[in-house]
C-alpha positions, 0 to 999 in steps of 0.5 A: 397754405395761408396763401391758398386760404386767402386766395379762396376767400378772395375768390369766394367774395368775388363769386358772391358779389354776383349774387349767386354764390357757390364755390366756383370763385373759391376754386378759381382763386386757389388755382390762380394762387397755385399758378402764380406761385409757379409762374411768377418765380419762373418768369423772374428767373427767365427774365434775369437770364435774358437780361444777363445774356443781353448784358454780356453780349453787349459787353463782349461787343464793346471789348471787340470793337 
């Protein structure tokens, strides 16, 4: 909730910097925040899984050799 408010404020400030104003920047800021809160944790989990897979694959190859 607070993150959405901050994202909306930042988006509004960016949109106001072009001199026209409007709510488009606030909406884009909130949507960006919602996407980031969904995608970033998923990327961390997928990255950790890929790292774990490569680590285990390397370890298994070392024990076989």
